[in-house]
N, C-alpha and C positions, 0 to 999 in steps of 0.2 A: 504494500500500500504506500503510495507516494502522492504528494500534491506539489504544485509549483506556484510560487509567488514571484512575479517579475523575473522569471527565468531561473530562479533558484529552487532546485528540487529539495523537498522536505520529506523525510521518512527515515526508517531505521537504518538504511544503507548510506545515509548522508549525515554529515556533522549536524549537531543540534542547531536549530534556527533560533537566534537570539533577538528578541524584540525589546528595545528600550522604550519604555512608556513615558512619553513626555508629560501627558496629562496636563495638570495645571502648573507644572514647574517652570513655565515661562514667566510666572509672576506678573502677568499683565503687560509684558514688554516683548514686542516682536523681535527685537534684536537679541534678547536673551534666548528666545526660541531658536533663532538661527545658530547662536553659539552652542546651544544644547544639541541641536541636530549634528553639527560638525563634531562635537565632542563624542557623540555616540558613534559616529563613523570612525573616528580616530581610535576609539577604544575597541573596535572590532565587532560591533553589533551588525547584524544582517539588516535590520530594519528599525525604524523609529515610528512610533504610533502616537497619534494625537486623539483628541476626543472632540466630536462635533455636536455642539448643542449651544443653546442660549438659556439663560435663566427662565425665559418665558416658554421655551419648548420642554423644559424639565418639570416645571411646577407653576404655581401661581403665587403672586405676592400677597400672602395672607399671614396675619399675626396670631391666629389661634394656636392653641397648644399642639395640635396635631402637626403643625408645620414647623415646630421647633425641634432641634436636635438635643437630646438629653443623653449625656454620657459620651465617652470616647474622645477621639481627637478633636472633633468639631463641636464639643459641648457648648450649648448656648446659642449657636447660630440658628437663624431662621433659614430654612431650606433655600428660599429665593436668594437671600444674601450670599450664602455659600456658593451657589452656582454662578451668581453674578461675579463674584471674586475669581472663580476658577475657570470660567468659560474661555475658550479660544474663539475670538470673534470670527464670524463667517467671512468677513472682508479680509482677514489674514490668510485664508486658506490657499488661495492661488499662489501667493508669494511664498508660502511655506512649502507647498508641493514643488514649485519651480526651483526653490533653493535646494531642496533635498536632491532633486534630479540633477542639478548642476554640479553637485559634489559627489554624486555616485552612491547614494544610499536610498534604499526603498523606504517610502513613506506611505502609510495608509491610516485609517481612522476607525474609531467606534462611533457610529451614528446613534442618536437617541430618539429620532423620530423620522418620518418620511421626508421632511424638508431637508434634513441633514443628508439622507441618502441621495436625494436629487442633486444636492451640491457636490457630493463626492463623485457621483457619476459624471457630472460635468467636468470634473478634474481627472477623469479616467483613473480612479483609484484601482490598484491592482488586487485588493482584497478588502474584506470587511471583518471587523471584530464585533461580537455581541457581548456586552458587559453582563456580569452576573445578575445585576439588578434588573436588567431587561430580558433575562432569559425566560421570563414568563409572559413577555409581550409578544404573543404569537403573531398578531398582525404585522408587527415590525419585522419579525424574523422572516415571515413569508415575503414581505416586500423586498428585504435584502436578498433573499434567496432567488428572487425572480431576476436579479441582475446577473446571475450565472458567474459569479466570482467566487474564489475560495473564501470560505467562512471559518472563522475561529470563534468558538463560543466558550465562555467561562461558565462554570457550574456552581459557583458559590451559593450557599443557602438552599440549593435546589434539592427537592426530594427526587427519588427515582422516577416517579410518575411525571414530575415536572420536566425532568431531563428528557424523558421519552417523548413528551408532547413537543418539546422544542426541537428535538431531532426529527420527528415526523414532519413538523411544520417546515423545517429547512429542506428536507429531502423532497417533500411533495411540492414545495415552492420552486424547486429547480436546482438546488445546490447539489453538486456532484463531488465537491472537494471540501471535506469537513474535518476540523480538528476540535476535539473537546478538551478543554483545559480543566484539570482539577484545580480547585481554588478554595481557599478559606477566606471568606469576606469579613476579615477583621483587620484593623489598620492601626498598628501592625498585627500580624497573625502570630500567636505564640508558637514557637518552634515545636513544643511538645504536643501541639494540636495540628501539625502540618498534615498528618495522616496520608503520607505519600503512597502507601500501598493501595489506596483507593484509585490512584491514577490508572494503573494497568487494568484494574477491575472495570473501571469506567469505559476504557477503550474496548475491552473485550465484550462487555455487555451491549454496547451500542455500535460496535463494528466501526470504530473511528480511530484516528491516530492519537496516541497519548501525548499530553503536554501538561505544563504547569504554569499557572499564573501565580507568582510567588510574592506574597506580602509579608513574609517573615523578614526579620532583620538579618543583614549579612547575605552570604552566598551559599552556605552549606546545603540548604534545602534544594536549591537549584542543581547543584552538582550531584547530590544524592538522587534527585529525580532522573537525571540523565543515566545514571548507573542502573536505574530501574526501568529504563526504556523510553524516557521522554524524548520526543523528537523536536519539541518546541518549548522554549522558556520565555516568559514575559516578566519583566522586572521594571518597576518604576525607577526613573532616572532623573537626577538633578545635577546641576553644576556644583552646587554646594548646599548642604543641609543648613549651613549657617544663615543662608539667605532665606529666611522663613517663608514658606508658601503652604498652600492647602495640603500638598502631598509630601512635603520635604521630609517629614519625620520618618517615613518608611521607604524612602528612596535611596538608591545607591549613587555614589559619586563616580567620576571618571576612572579613578584608579581601581575602584571596586568592580566597575563594569568590565574593565580590561582583564582583571583577574577572573571574573566570572566567565568571560568568553574563552579564555585560555583553559581554565580548569574544567569547564564543561566539555570542551573539545578533547582535552586529555582523557577525561572520564569515558567519553564515547570511543576514542581510539583504544583505550585499555580494555574495553569489552571483548574485542577479538571475536573468535569463533569457537564454538564447542567442538571438541574432538581431541584425539591423542597425538596429533602431529606436533612434533617439537618445534619450537621457534628457533629461527636462525641465530638469535642472540645467545642461545645456550650452547652453540656448537663448540666454541672455544673452551667452555668449562668442562666438557666431557672428558678431556684428557686428564683431569684431576680427580676422576672417580677412582675407586679402588680396583686393583687387578692383581694378578698373581706374578710375583717376582721371586727369583732366586736370591736368598739371603746368605748363601754360602757359595764358595767356589765349587764348581762341579766338574768331574772328570768324565771323559767319554766312557759309556757303558755303566755309569753309576746309577743305581736305583734311587729314585726320588723318595725321600722320607718326609714326614710331616715337618720336621725341623729345618728342612732345606728350602722350603718356600713359605711365603706369607702373603696374606691379602693386605696390600698396602697401596697408598697413592704413590705415583700417578697411575693413569689408566691405560698404559700402552700394552699391557700383557693380556692374557686370557681373563675373562670375567670370573669373579669369585665363585660363581655357580659350578665351575669346572674343577674345583679343588679335589673332590673325591675321585674324579676321573683320571687325574694325573699322578696321584700318589701311587707308588709301586711301579710306575713306568720307568724306562731307562732312557738316558740322554744319549744323543748321537755323538756329541763332541764335547770338548772342554768349553765350559761357560763360566765367566767370572761372576762374582757376587754383584748384584744389581742388574742382572739381565732380566728383561721382561719375558716371561715364559710364553712361547708360541708353540702351536702344534708341530711346526717343522723341527723343533728341537728334540722331538721324542721319536723313539722307535715305535713302529706299529705294534 
């Protein structure tokens, strides 16, 4: 199973696809958005992702308690005010897409309503992401799927039935390339609740490609996920956590993203293949295994006793398993101490 985004193949036979999530880490400044995109490319990410919404497409400006955030990173914010702070203005999008293309990094987005999809289609986005919070918005999923682009869906908070409904909506809507991301929708997510074993279970249950949307701090969970088969990793990314923004607290910085890209690639390379074929790197070590050596000077016609030979390193002689076969045999010629025993040294 493979998919392709902007010509880059994604699947178990290819290095993990790393998405740097810009989200709101532009902090309301388009120049910072450009700098972050460039830093993602320089750090080795395959793609950078933005989010396409406005406060008015996400919610309404309402002061009742239901529209207030209680607890967590954004405690005390009114939903409308949070999204107003975090939004990536629609009028930035073309410039952002053009800039990413100009420096050679793939960019796509998470749309949060149909108007966002229409904007992204006008910019020829190569793929779409469905956020965990929108995974139950089946009309949106169907609309995205109708564009026949690769889709990546996060599954945070979703029950098995909700995931099934989302997958059916995507596939019936026209999606042929689907990645389901295991996700814990907590910001940040506790490492002891990362529950990475669910990732492969999710992929098998819904016949999709496994991946992880990682909200834990650091990079350990992402590297472990690749070792468990993740083909795609998404991680929030910022130039600096010190420049406080809506998502900065659980985002990684350029040095961490660079390490993430390298470590996940190394984890994938280290997986190798199941089987008993030995690796080339071991070849030079084989000479230092134990083998049979004469530890005394031997004369032609002498019968070999147990005290004449030992199983020692290096490994240029017969294998130790032949010890009982050679004891009691006679040698053909004189052999000095330290000779590696070979069949040719023995009379039949």
